[in-house]
C-alpha positions as CSV (number, residue, x, y, z in Angstrom):
1,M,0.1,0.5,-0.1
2,L,1.5,3.1,-1.0
3,G,0.7,5.5,2.1
4,F,0.8,9.2,2.1
5,K,4.0,9.7,4.8
6,L,6.4,10.1,2.3
7,I,4.9,11.9,-0.3
8,G,3.6,14.3,2.9
9,L,7.2,14.8,4.1
10,L,8.3,15.8,0.1
11,I,5.7,18.5,0.6
12,F,6.6,19.8,3.7
13,I,10.1,20.1,2.6
14,I,9.5,21.8,-0.2
15,Y,7.4,24.1,2.1
16,L,10.3,24.5,4.2
17,I,12.7,25.5,1.7
18,Y,10.0,27.7,0.1
19,F,9.3,29.4,3.6
20,I,12.9,29.9,4.2
21,I,13.1,31.9,0.7
22,V,10.6,34.1,1.1
23,F,10.4,34.3,5.1
24,K,11.0,38.6,5.2
25,K,8.8,38.7,2.3
26,K,5.4,38.2,3.8
27,S,3.7,38.6,7.3
28,F,3.8,35.9,10.0
29,F,-0.1,35.8,9.6
30,K,0.6,35.0,5.8
31,H,3.0,32.1,6.9
32,I,0.4,30.5,9.7
33,V,-2.6,30.6,6.5
34,E,-0.3,29.4,4.1
35,G,1.1,26.6,6.3
36,T,-2.5,25.9,7.7
37,F,-3.7,25.9,4.3
38,L,-0.8,23.4,3.2
39,I,-1.8,20.9,5.9
40,Y,-5.4,21.4,5.4
41,I,-4.9,19.9,1.4
42,C,-2.4,17.1,2.3
43,F,-5.3,15.9,4.8
44,V,-7.9,16.4,2.2
45,I,-5.5,14.1,0.4
46,N,-4.9,11.7,2.3
47,L,-8.1,11.4,3.3
48,T,-9.7,10.5,0.1
49,L,-6.8,9.4,-1.8
50,F,-4.3,7.1,0.4
51,P,-3.6,4.5,1.3
52,I,-3.0,3.1,-2.7
53,P,-2.9,-0.3,-3.2
54,F,-0.4,-1.4,-5.8
55,L,0.9,-4.8,-4.4
56,E,-0.5,-8.1,-6.4
57,G,-1.7,-9.5,-3.3
58,T,-2.9,-6.7,-1.3
59,I,-4.9,-5.8,-4.5
60,E,-6.5,-9.6,-4.3
61,I,-7.5,-9.6,-0.7
62,H,-9.1,-6.1,-0.9
63,K,-11.0,-7.4,-3.8
64,Q,-12.6,-10.5,-1.9
65,V,-13.0,-8.1,1.3
66,F,-14.4,-4.8,0.2
67,K,-17.5,-4.9,-2.2
68,L,-17.6,-1.4,-2.9
69,E,-19.6,0.2,-6.1
70,H,-19.5,3.3,-7.9
71,N,-22.1,6.1,-7.8
72,F,-23.4,7.6,-11.3
73,Q,-26.9,8.2,-10.2
74,L,-27.5,11.8,-8.7
75,F,-29.2,11.8,-5.2
76,N,-28.4,7.9,-4.2
77,F,-27.2,8.9,-0.7
78,L,-31.3,9.9,0.1
79,N,-32.2,6.2,-0.3
80,N,-29.5,5.4,1.6
81,P,-28.3,8.1,3.6
82,L,-25.4,7.7,5.7
83,A,-25.0,10.2,8.2
84,F,-21.2,9.7,8.3
85,T,-20.7,9.6,4.6
86,V,-23.3,12.4,4.1
87,I,-21.8,14.9,7.0
88,G,-18.6,14.2,6.1
89,N,-18.4,15.1,2.7
90,I,-20.0,18.3,3.7
91,L,-17.8,19.1,6.2
92,L,-14.7,18.6,4.1
93,L,-14.3,21.3,1.9
94,I,-15.8,24.0,4.5
95,P,-12.8,25.2,5.7
96,L,-11.6,26.0,2.0
97,G,-14.3,28.6,1.9
98,F,-12.4,30.0,4.4
99,Y,-9.0,30.0,3.3
100,I,-10.0,30.6,-0.5
101,L,-11.4,34.5,1.2
102,L,-8.1,34.8,2.8
103,F,-6.1,34.4,0.0
104,N,-8.7,36.2,-2.4
105,K,-11.3,38.5,-0.6
106,K,-12.8,39.8,-3.9
107,I,-13.2,36.3,-5.4
108,K,-17.6,36.0,-6.2
109,A,-19.8,33.4,-5.3
110,G,-20.1,31.8,-8.3
111,Y,-16.9,31.8,-9.6
112,Y,-15.7,29.8,-6.4
113,L,-19.0,27.6,-6.7
114,I,-17.3,26.3,-10.1
115,L,-13.8,26.1,-8.4
116,V,-15.3,24.0,-5.4
117,F,-16.8,21.6,-7.8
118,L,-13.5,21.0,-10.3
119,L,-12.1,20.7,-7.4
120,S,-14.5,18.0,-6.4
121,M,-14.6,16.3,-9.4
122,V,-10.3,15.9,-9.8
123,I,-11.0,14.3,-6.5
124,E,-13.6,12.1,-7.4
125,L,-12.2,11.5,-11.1
126,T,-8.5,10.3,-9.6
127,Q,-10.7,7.9,-7.4
128,L,-11.9,6.6,-10.4
129,F,-8.9,6.4,-12.3
130,I,-6.5,5.0,-9.6
131,S,-9.7,2.3,-9.1
132,S,-9.1,1.7,-12.5
133,R,-5.2,1.3,-12.9
134,V,-5.6,-1.0,-9.7
135,G,-8.4,-3.4,-10.8
136,Y,-10.8,-2.9,-7.9
137,V,-12.9,-0.2,-6.5
138,Y,-10.8,0.8,-3.7
139,R,-12.2,4.1,-3.4
140,T,-15.7,4.8,-5.2
141,F,-16.7,7.6,-7.8
142,D,-19.8,9.1,-5.9
143,V,-22.0,11.9,-8.0
144,D,-23.3,12.6,-4.7
145,D,-19.6,13.7,-3.4
146,L,-19.9,16.4,-5.8
147,L,-22.8,17.9,-4.9
148,L,-22.2,17.1,-1.1
149,N,-18.6,18.8,-1.2
150,S,-20.1,21.6,-3.3
151,I,-22.9,22.2,-0.6
152,G,-20.0,22.5,2.1
153,A,-17.5,24.3,0.5
154,M,-20.5,27.2,-0.2
155,I,-21.4,27.3,3.6
156,G,-17.6,27.7,4.2
157,Y,-17.5,30.4,1.7
158,F,-20.9,32.4,3.2
159,I,-19.5,32.0,6.8
160,A,-16.4,33.4,6.2
161,K,-17.7,36.1,4.2
162,L,-20.3,36.7,7.1
163,L,-17.1,36.8,9.1
164,Y,-15.1,39.0,6.7
165,I,-18.1,41.5,6.6
166,K,-19.0,41.5,10.4
167,S,-15.3,41.8,11.2
168,N,-14.9,45.1,9.0
169,Q,-18.2,46.7,10.5
170,V,-16.9,46.6,13.9
171,L,-12.8,47.5,12.6
172,N,-15.0,50.7,10.6
173,I,-17.2,51.4,14.1
174,N,-14.1,51.7,16.4
175,I,-11.9,53.2,13.8
176,Y,-14.6,55.7,13.4
177,H,-15.3,56.3,17.3
178,F,-11.6,56.8,17.4
179,L,-11.4,59.2,15.0
180,Q,-14.3,61.2,16.3
181,N,-12.9,60.7,20.1
182,Q,-9.4,62.0,17.9
183,E,-11.5,65.2,16.7
184,K,-13.1,66.1,20.3
185,A,-9.8,65.9,21.7
186,L,-8.6,68.4,18.8
187,L,-11.2,70.8,19.0
188,K,-10.4,71.2,23.0
């Protein structure tokens, strides 16, 4: 089984080199955001794609034990709603809304929806491709996952947008009151 540890270590080393090169060019907050975003992306990749079976014996055992099937029918989760699967797929991309708004505060909801749908599609197609290469369904391609991941990402986007708007209102009110107090002090 090909695990994520080696690939994750490689990604970490590349980021560490990047971090050292651009350390003084960015604020500490931006480094924290980029670092946690990298951890989040690694978590999503690890959760959705790994471990990948590639040994013949492991593949044969998994073929006998796991009887997963791909789902090409939309809203199939309504027939057998496993709360863990539905909630998990929604929760998976909620943080993406926060990160996207931290990187680009002016992104429009429609463009963002297309972006997250395509990201979800890449994940699902990668699962389908790897399953076809190893000869059995090790991770299922599921049309419902596209819908649920997109819903989760949009929830994250709207929560982050609401928090961003509210924080700006609070900052503007505080700045407004500060300036008023400064003006009154100057007039005395």
